[in-house]
N, C-alpha and C positions, 0 to 999 in steps of 0.2 A: 754180504757186507752186515756184520752186527750192529748193535746200536752203539758200543762203544766206539767202533769205527767211523760212524756217522757223525757221532759228536764230535769228534777230532779233526774230522774233515770240515765241517762247518768251522771250527774255530779256526782252521786255518786259513780259510776263507774271509773271516772277519780278521784274523792279526794279518794276515801275509798282504805284504804291498804289491805281489803280482798275481795273487790267487783267483781277481774275480774281475773280469772283465765284461761288463754288461753288452758290449757289441759284439762278442763271441760267443759260441757255447763252452758250457761248464767243461765239456768233455775233452776240449783241446788244450787246456789252461795246464799251467805249470803250477805246482805249489812249492814254496821253498820255504818249509819251516823246518828247522834243524837239519838241513841240507837235503833231505830225500824223502818225499812224501808223495811228488806227482804220480810214481807208479799206481798208488793205489785210488788216485782219482781216476786215473785213465780205466781202470779196470772195473770199477764203477759209474762211468759217464753216464749210462741212463738212469739211476739212483740220484746223482748230483744234479742232471738238470730239473728233477722235480723239487728237491732242497734248496737249489737256488733261487726258484721262482719262488720260495716262501721266505727267505733271508733276504731283507734289504741290503746294499751295498754300504760296507763298513764306512769306505771314504766319505759316502754322501751324509753320515751322520756326525762327522766330524769330529769322531773321536780314536785317534790311534792308540790311544793307551788301555782300550778296553782288555777286561781281565775277563777268563774263563773259568766260571767254579769246576771244581773237577767232579763229574758226575759219581753219583754212588754208585758202590760195586752192584753190579749187574744184575740185569735182567737177563739172562742166560742167552743160551747161543742161539737165541731164535733169531731166523734170518730174514729182513724186508723184501717182498719177493714182487710189490705192487707199490704205485703209487697213493694209495689208500693207506699203507703200512707207513709209509714215508711222514704221512699229515698226520697218522697218530703221535708219530714221536716230535712234532712238533712243538711240544711242551717244555722238551728238553731244550730244543734251539731257544726257547723264550728265555732261559737263563741266562743269557748273554746278555738278554736287555736289562738285568738287574744289576748288571755290574755298576753303573752309573747313572747319576741321574739324567744326562743326556741322553743315554740311549733309552731311558724310561720314556722320556718326552716324545720320541719317535716311534713307539712301539707299534706291534703291530696294528693296523686297521681296525678291527673289531675285537674290544677288549675278551678275554677268557674268561669263563666262570673261576670263581677263586682269587681272582686277582684284583688288588684295589686298584681303580681308577682315576686317576686326578680332574677334579672338574673342569679344567678346560679341554682335558681328552674326551670327557664323556659329551660335552658340549658339542664338540666337532664330530664325535662319531654318532650322536643322534642330534641334528640340529632340530627336528619338530620339537623332541624332547625340551631340548634348552630353552626353544623358543615359547614353552608351557611352563618353565621354571623361573628364567629369567626375568626379573623386575623391569629389565630395560627393553622387553621385546616389544614393547610399545604400550599403547593406553589400553586399561582394561575393556575387554568386547562388552557393550551395551545392548541394550536391545536391538533387535535389527534394524537398519536405519534403509527405510525405501525413498522413494523420490519425495522430496517435500510438497506437500500438496497444498498447504497455506490453509486459511479458513474456507468454510465450504460458503459460496457465494449461492443464490436463490437469483432470481429474475432481478432485474433491477428495479429497486422502487421508485414510485413516482412522487412527485411531490406530494407532502402532507395534505390529506383531504380538511380543509377548513370548515366548521360546520357555518352551514349559512344562518346568519343572524337572525333571531326570532324576532318577530315582529313586536315594536314597542307596545305594551299595554296601553289601551286606551284609557278614558278616564272611570274611575271605579264606578261601578253601577249601584243605583241603589238598593234596599235591603230586598226589595220585591223582583230583583232583574232589571228594571224599567222597560220591560215590554208587557203585553195584555196578554196572559193566559186564561184558559178553563177557570171556568168559578171556582174559587176554592171552599171548601166544606164550611158549611156556615155562613157564607157570606151572600150578601143581596148584590145580585148583578142584573144587567138590561144592555142587551146590543141593539134593541130596538128593530131587531129582523121579525117580529112579530107584527109590525105596522104601526103600534101604539104605544104611550105612554101611562094610559088609563090602568092597566091589568100586567099581572105577571112580569115585573111588579108595578104596583101603582104608585103614581106620582102625585102630588101635590103642587099644582104648576097654573101661574098669572094667565094671562091672555097672552099670546104674541109666541106660545112655545107650540110645537108640531114637531112629527117626523116627516122628514124627507130622505131624499136617497142623495148622498154624495159618494159616489163608488159601492157603498152600502148603505142599509137603511140609517139613518140618523137621527138625533134629536137637536133640533135648530131653534134660535130665538132671534124673531126677526120684528119684535115688538119696538116700545118707544120708551117703556116705564124704566128706572132706575130707582134702586135696585131691582132685579129681575131674577129670581131663583127657583128652581124646580127642587124641590126636598122631597128625600126619599127616606124609607124608613122610619126610625123610633127616634126619640130622642137619645142623646148618648154624650157621654161626658169623654169618654176614649174610644177611639178608631181611628181605622185607617181609609182614605178613601182615594181612587186611583182610576182615571179615565185618559180618554184622547180626547184632546181640545185642540180647536183651532178659531182664532178669530178670524171672522170675515170681513169684517168693518169696527174700524174705532171711531168713535165721536168725536174724537181729538186726538192731539199727539204728546199728551200729558199722562202722567202717572196715575191721572182722576179716572181715564179710561180702562177698564179692565174685563177680561175675561177668563174664568177658571173656576175652581174649586171652593165649596163653600164647608164648614163645620161650626157647630156650637149657635146656629143659626137661633134667635130669639122666637123667631114666628115665621109662619110658612109664606111665602107671597112676596112679602117687600118689608124683610126684616129691618131692624135699626142696629141691632151690633151683630157680629161674627167673625169666626177667623176665614182668611182666606190665602190661598196659593194660586197667582194668577200671573198673565203675560199683560203687561200693558202698551199703551197708544206709544209711548217713547221707546219701546222695544226692548223695554227692562223685563226681570223676571225678580217677582216681590213676594214676601209671604207679611201678612198684615193682618192686624188685631182693628177690624171695620176700616176707617182710613187711615190708621197711624200705624209706623213699624215698632215692632219691638225693639228692644236692646240686643243685639247680637245676631239680628235676622237682618242683616243688611242685605238691600237689593243686590242681584249681578245684572250690569248694564250691559245692552247690545246682546242680547241672549236669545231673541225672539223677533219674529216678523210676520206681518198678518199672511194670513191664506196659506199656512204651513200648519201641519199636523204634529203637536207636541205630546209626548207621554207626561201626566204630572200626578204626582202623589204628595197626598199630604196626611201627616201623622201628627195626631192631637194626642198626646198622654197625661199622665197624671191626674191630678185631682184639681178643684174650682183653683183651691188655695194657692195650688203650684202647679200649675201647665207647661208642660214642656212641646214644642212645636218644631216640626221639622218637615222641609219639602224637598223634592228633586224633579229636576227636569231632564228630559233625553228627547233625541229626535225619534221618530215614527219606528226606528228599528233600534232603540237601545241605546245608540252611541250619542255622545257628545253630552256626558252628563255634568251638570249643573245641580249644586246642593247649597242650600241655604239652612243653616242651625245645625244640631238643634241648641235651641235659644229657651231659657226659662220666661216664666212671666208670672209673677206674684197676681194674687188677686184676680184670677183670670175668670172668663165668661162660665156662666152657669151652664149646665147642661144644655143642649139644644139639638135642631135636625141639622142634618148634611145632606149635600145636594150639589147643581152644578148653575151658574146664573154668569151674570154680566154685571158691571157698576159702568155708569155713565151714559147719558143720554145719547141715544145716535149710535149705541154699539152694539154690532150683533156678535154671534158665535153659534158654533156646532159642537154637538158632545157624541161620544160613541164608546162602546163596551166599559161602562160604568161598573167599578167594583167596591163594595163598602165591607171590609174585614174588621174583626176587633172590636166589635163594638161592645163597650162597658158602660152601662147606664149612669 
């Protein structure tokens, strides 16, 4: 059967009411187009079986009015002899699908080259391509989303460490630190460990002074005179004298009985005027000019008791016309500092000697680690 016969047979199947019945083979159907074409169908039953598989039932298309375009004049007398040749002629069969819009909408499952395919048909034929091109395919693909991990967590932090409070600062120490250290360069110092006060260095002292032992070697006064002052060094206008001082006995419980440091004493032994920094029989700590208290150098009550070591530091500065006084007291380890001054004294005492001693009859005391520095004649 040539190609023209095949086209006619297909057209018969598309247009005839009794030509195609999908429940029976094409080879036993009758075709009733123009009254007599079933004989040709029977003659080529094997070929029609293959063609019928490629042609959808016209009745399922819902278009009984389909028209078939006349094929162009011919391909020659070449005879189809196999299913592959029938498949090669499928382009001619598709001419029937171009007759009307409904036939186009239900055309072959796979579009052929050279034929324009409607967007809907392309999307149905290739769902994957449609999913890529359609804006309604879904949200744009973003970065790969894995399991939500949340913020990284380390070991559970314990309670925030609270720094331990620093100890409250103690009283301000005096300029020299409030304790006795090695003898400063250029100073005159005596710890009495040599067992005497007459050399290295030499003191000038009235009777009643001696070196004794109280834990270590010390200079002690146990006499009866008042005042009694052991003087050291030379005459000076400005200086600092520092020593460990202990009152062993007060002759009374008033501030007239004192044990301490002396400066600008006008004579050795029993001076008549001086500056002194002392602890008194009433427990006060006071800085005095002979037996009076300069303005601004007020005494500190309740600062000292008998038979206790204290570190006293007396600084005398300025000139005779304008003298400055300052004194500090601390315990034997440098704590519990008490400070008097500085205070100014107009028309001060003339330059004099410095040393240690007592004021008030019957008052006794001990002295150790004496240092005299900053001597200005």
